[in-house]
C-alpha positions as a printed NumPy array, in Angstrom:
array([[107.97 ,  67.03 ,  84.215],
       [109.319,  63.521,  83.687],
       [108.38 ,  61.801,  80.43 ],
       [105.605,  59.22 ,  80.642],
       [103.525,  56.896,  78.48 ],
       [100.232,  55.392,  79.623],
       [ 97.839,  52.944,  78.006],
       [ 94.365,  51.843,  78.976],
       [ 90.833,  50.894,  77.975],
       [ 87.751,  53.102,  78.286],
       [ 85.107,  50.601,  79.343],
       [ 81.943,  52.505,  78.415],
       [ 83.302,  53.171,  74.957],
       [ 85.103,  49.867,  74.444],
       [ 88.123,  51.641,  73.02 ],
       [ 91.762,  51.737,  73.989],
       [ 93.869,  54.819,  74.449],
       [ 97.419,  55.925,  75.011],
       [ 98.718,  59.2  ,  76.382],
       [102.294,  60.383,  76.106],
       [104.435,  63.183,  77.475],
       [107.786,  62.862,  75.72 ],
       [109.439,  66.261,  75.763],
       [112.854,  65.001,  76.889],
       [112.889,  61.958,  74.605],
       [112.092,  63.862,  71.423],
       [114.444,  66.686,  72.362],
       [117.252,  64.141,  72.541],
       [116.477,  63.102,  68.969],
       [116.289,  66.66 ,  67.655],
       [119.602,  67.637,  69.22 ],
       [121.294,  64.52 ,  67.855],
       [120.157,  65.41 ,  64.333],
       [120.851,  69.151,  64.75 ],
       [117.468,  70.03 ,  63.218],
       [116.471,  73.585,  62.358],
       [113.088,  74.811,  63.734],
       [110.932,  73.582,  60.821],
       [112.591,  70.168,  60.561],
       [112.675,  69.892,  64.337],
       [108.96 ,  70.514,  64.69 ],
       [108.133,  67.857,  62.091],
       [110.491,  65.265,  63.558],
       [109.129,  66.074,  67.013],
       [105.584,  65.352,  65.812],
       [106.684,  62.13 ,  64.13 ],
       [108.412,  60.879,  67.283],
       [105.437,  61.8  ,  69.464],
       [103.117,  60.029,  67.033],
       [105.318,  56.948,  67.03 ],
       [105.359,  56.722,  70.817],
       [101.556,  56.783,  70.901],
       [101.411,  53.514,  68.933],
       [104.107,  51.798,  71.007],
       [101.478,  50.335,  73.408],
       [ 99.816,  48.626,  70.42 ],
       [102.876,  46.38 ,  70.071],
       [103.54 ,  43.048,  71.733],
       [106.788,  41.701,  73.176],
       [109.637,  42.191,  70.689],
       [107.493,  43.638,  67.88 ],
       [108.389,  46.974,  66.314],
       [106.705,  49.504,  64.046],
       [108.718,  51.122,  61.266],
       [106.637,  54.006,  59.928],
       [107.661,  55.913,  56.805],
       [105.924,  59.081,  55.67 ],
       [106.85 ,  60.191,  52.148],
       [105.556,  63.57 ,  50.98 ],
       [105.895,  65.417,  47.698],
       [106.925,  68.708,  49.281],
       [110.304,  69.831,  50.652],
       [109.928,  67.599,  53.727],
       [110.365,  64.451,  51.641],
       [110.699,  61.442,  53.906],
       [110.341,  60.979,  57.66 ],
       [110.971,  57.593,  59.296],
       [110.478,  56.428,  62.863],
       [111.204,  53.036,  64.376],
       [109.522,  52.274,  67.704],
       [109.403,  49.243,  69.987],
       [107.087,  47.897,  72.667],
       [109.426,  49.218,  75.382],
       [108.765,  52.872,  74.415],
       [112.152,  53.043,  72.705],
       [112.134,  55.14 ,  69.561],
       [114.499,  56.485,  66.954],
       [113.849,  58.464,  63.81 ],
       [115.1  ,  60.665,  61.029],
       [113.912,  63.377,  58.679],
       [115.229,  63.599,  55.141],
       [116.279,  67.249,  55.426],
       [117.312,  68.688,  58.785],
       [117.503,  72.205,  57.313],
       [113.988,  72.642,  55.92 ],
       [113.788,  76.277,  57.001],
       [116.087,  77.092,  54.071],
       [113.473,  75.783,  51.62 ],
       [110.089,  76.493,  53.196],
       [108.949,  79.14 ,  55.678],
       [106.228,  77.034,  57.295],
       [105.461,  73.495,  58.369],
       [102.268,  73.388,  56.297],
       [104.147,  74.124,  53.072],
       [106.698,  71.394,  53.806],
       [104.178,  68.631,  53.063],
       [103.397,  69.47 ,  49.458],
       [100.195,  68.22 ,  47.841],
       [100.446,  64.431,  48.097],
       [102.084,  61.648,  50.057],
       [102.197,  58.018,  51.116],
       [102.582,  56.266,  54.432],
       [104.102,  52.83 ,  54.949],
       [103.769,  50.849,  58.181],
       [105.811,  47.702,  58.799],
       [105.289,  45.58 ,  61.903],
       [108.248,  43.272,  62.509],
       [110.196,  41.149,  64.963],
       [113.974,  40.625,  64.913],
       [113.421,  37.564,  62.717],
       [110.584,  38.333,  60.33 ],
       [108.082,  40.879,  59.008],
       [104.644,  40.394,  60.566],
       [102.784,  42.799,  58.272],
       [103.483,  45.569,  55.784],
       [101.028,  48.021,  54.21 ],
       [101.104,  51.255,  52.233],
       [ 98.338,  53.803,  51.766],
       [ 97.982,  57.365,  50.53 ],
       [ 98.724,  60.1  ,  53.053],
       [ 95.763,  62.272,  52.115],
       [ 95.508,  64.505,  55.168],
       [ 99.031,  65.916,  54.897],
       [ 99.742,  65.842,  58.627],
       [101.867,  63.191,  60.301],
       [ 99.578,  62.028,  63.118],
       [ 96.4  ,  62.471,  61.055],
       [ 97.84 ,  60.376,  58.243],
       [ 98.796,  57.574,  60.633],
       [ 95.283,  57.606,  62.074],
       [ 93.916,  57.452,  58.52 ],
       [ 96.205,  54.493,  57.818],
       [ 94.879,  52.457,  60.755],
       [ 91.283,  53.404,  59.954],
       [ 91.513,  52.397,  56.288],
       [ 94.32 ,  49.901,  55.791],
       [ 93.72 ,  47.965,  59.021],
       [ 90.003,  48.805,  59.369],
       [ 90.471,  49.975,  62.964],
       [ 89.026,  53.421,  63.648],
       [ 91.849,  55.487,  65.137],
       [ 92.424,  59.109,  66.108],
       [ 95.748,  60.645,  67.139],
       [ 96.53 ,  64.162,  68.31 ],
       [100.042,  65.441,  69.033],
       [100.868,  68.837,  70.525],
       [104.316,  70.395,  70.264],
       [105.886,  73.709,  71.164],
       [109.4  ,  75.103,  70.927],
       [111.573,  77.791,  72.454],
       [114.546,  79.678,  70.935],
       [117.198,  77.716,  72.823],
       [119.442,  75.459,  70.687],
       [120.501,  73.426,  73.716],
       [116.963,  72.99 ,  75.059],
       [114.633,  73.598,  72.097],
       [111.542,  71.509,  72.922],
       [109.24 ,  72.99 ,  75.536],
       [106.476,  70.409,  75.004],
       [105.673,  67.218,  73.118],
       [102.67 ,  65.189,  74.152],
       [ 99.765,  63.401,  72.546],
       [ 96.712,  61.192,  72.843],
       [ 95.513,  58.176,  70.833],
       [ 92.027,  56.668,  70.757],
       [ 91.377,  53.392,  68.913],
       [ 88.31 ,  51.18 ,  68.58 ],
       [ 88.251,  47.671,  70.025],
       [ 85.922,  44.888,  68.815],
       [ 82.373,  45.758,  69.86 ],
       [ 83.137,  49.479,  70.092],
       [ 80.178,  51.858,  69.998],
       [ 81.233,  53.636,  66.804],
       [ 78.718,  56.436,  67.258],
       [ 80.156,  57.287,  70.671],
       [ 83.656,  56.861,  69.293],
       [ 82.959,  59.336,  66.509],
       [ 81.749,  61.917,  69.025],
       [ 84.872,  61.337,  71.115],
       [ 87.067,  61.736,  68.035],
       [ 85.41 ,  65.034,  67.217],
       [ 86.093,  66.25 ,  70.75 ],
       [ 89.756,  65.365,  70.31 ],
       [ 89.769,  67.906,  67.475],
       [ 88.076,  70.581,  69.578],
       [ 89.806,  73.723,  70.762],
       [ 89.17 ,  72.775,  74.402],
       [ 90.891,  69.394,  74.072],
       [ 93.843,  70.797,  72.165],
       [ 94.201,  73.634,  74.667],
       [ 94.535,  71.101,  77.482],
       [ 96.955,  69.022,  75.424],
       [ 99.042,  72.148,  74.823],
       [ 99.603,  72.482,  78.569],
       [102.319,  70.629,  80.441],
       [100.852,  68.203,  83.014],
       [100.756,  69.898,  86.4  ],
       [ 98.403,  67.512,  88.215],
       [ 98.422,  63.77 ,  88.827],
       [ 95.04 ,  63.283,  87.136],
       [ 96.04 ,  64.958,  83.861],
       [ 95.239,  61.859,  81.773],
       [ 91.882,  61.552,  83.534],
       [ 91.08 ,  65.133,  82.527],
       [ 91.859,  64.318,  78.893],
       [ 89.541,  61.299,  79.011],
       [ 86.755,  63.286,  80.682],
       [ 86.844,  65.791,  77.831],
       [ 85.885,  63.028,  75.386],
       [ 82.385,  62.768,  76.889],
       [ 79.362,  64.93 ,  77.618],
       [ 78.765,  65.728,  81.262],
       [ 75.707,  63.458,  81.318],
       [ 77.632,  60.458,  79.979],
       [ 78.656,  58.392,  82.988],
       [ 80.069,  55.258,  81.348],
       [ 83.648,  56.321,  81.046],
       [ 85.383,  54.173,  83.621],
       [ 88.822,  53.25 ,  82.413],
       [ 91.908,  51.228,  83.217],
       [ 95.304,  52.909,  83.293],
       [ 98.676,  51.195,  83.01 ],
       [102.119,  52.768,  82.964],
       [104.396,  51.83 ,  80.075],
       [108.194,  52.113,  80.17 ],
       [109.342,  55.73 ,  80.087],
       [109.824,  57.033,  76.526],
       [113.403,  57.258,  75.355],
       [115.216,  58.063,  72.138],
       [117.335,  54.961,  71.684],
       [119.18 ,  53.566,  68.683],
       [120.329,  49.993,  68.176],
       [123.329,  50.989,  66.083],
       [126.861,  49.988,  67.09 ],
       [130.347,  50.074,  65.656],
       [130.138,  46.348,  65.042],
       [126.96 ,  46.737,  62.978],
       [128.377,  49.727,  61.124],
       [131.383,  47.642,  60.086],
       [129.198,  46.157,  57.33 ],
       [129.33 ,  49.524,  55.541],
       [133.129,  49.404,  55.602],
       [133.102,  45.802,  54.388],
       [131.014,  46.928,  51.417],
       [133.874,  49.098,  50.132],
       [136.077,  47.716,  47.381],
       [139.714,  46.787,  47.896],
       [140.73 ,  49.83 ,  45.852],
       [138.582,  52.122,  48.012],
       [140.092,  50.754,  51.214],
       [143.608,  51.089,  49.846],
       [142.842,  54.669,  48.841],
       [141.935,  55.544,  52.446],
       [145.21 ,  54.005,  53.633],
       [147.269,  55.806,  50.981],
       [145.723,  59.128,  51.992],
       [146.065,  58.296,  55.7  ],
       [142.361,  59.03 ,  56.185],
       [139.887,  57.501,  58.615],
       [136.611,  56.049,  57.389],
       [133.677,  57.869,  58.985],
       [130.212,  56.304,  59.01 ],
       [127.174,  58.156,  60.387],
       [124.041,  56.366,  61.61 ],
       [121.051,  57.826,  59.764],
       [118.71 ,  57.228,  62.708],
       [120.678,  58.925,  65.481],
       [123.62 ,  60.707,  63.779],
       [126.183,  58.823,  65.872],
       [129.503,  58.857,  64.006],
       [131.704,  55.768,  63.97 ],
       [135.355,  56.186,  62.999],
       [137.508,  53.384,  61.61 ],
       [141.232,  54.077,  61.778],
       [144.243,  52.7  ,  59.949],
       [144.524,  49.402,  61.83 ],
       [140.82 ,  48.631,  61.415],
       [140.934,  49.437,  57.699],
       [143.997,  47.228,  57.274],
       [142.193,  44.375,  59.022],
       [139.201,  44.666,  56.681],
       [141.529,  44.865,  53.686],
       [143.412,  41.718,  54.723],
       [140.124,  39.862,  55.122],
       [138.922,  40.909,  51.657],
       [142.251,  39.948,  50.04 ],
       [142.128,  36.367,  51.322]])
């Protein structure tokens, strides 16, 4: 199944939604970071959660979301744009060495920071406690409290024991109130998103064209008829990093003259890894000499 991301508005509820199937995109990120199963599952959930809020962005805006927990997981960061492009990292890619389960990785407390930005300035920045100790739940709590917009997110993930193809499923659903939303109906819909029936459907790979419609139908009682909705396709999700060798050169420029000379004396390359995608950039002798000459001017 090809990855997809949809957005829309449920008219009878006056709420917007997004639905994502991003198995290939998140798998790309996990393989790049060489995550073990525990770290991989958490990063997978973070990336799926981030893609769900991509349709909330406009034009060149981006969300940078940082979860910081007191347990072994530590910090998880994702950066997502309006074009369904996402990158991310987890503080420890080998969590299975420290904790046997995902639940224990969170610890007992946490914080979540959400920054909305453009290439030129920060539009907004807020921090709140991560009280629910689950990545998507804590982001929903953030929107509901910090931004006063009732929001529910659910992300389903599953894995298989194949290092080259570890993610068998990553998909999710977001529901968020719009001005004039019937909050009583919204609350009932949010409760249904937590139901076993809804999660069972979300745990299944889409096999029919009306899969998103089925998810929306499960938010309502059979006798509720006002659930007409609009549906718009977003760009296909992709794990994409904006790093480059040119940008990474700033890390080399930050080295002292003595440090640069030491690399030359030892005939060693300078290796710089991007934290967001694990791409390694190598600067050889001639490039180091060029930086050194510039700094000695």
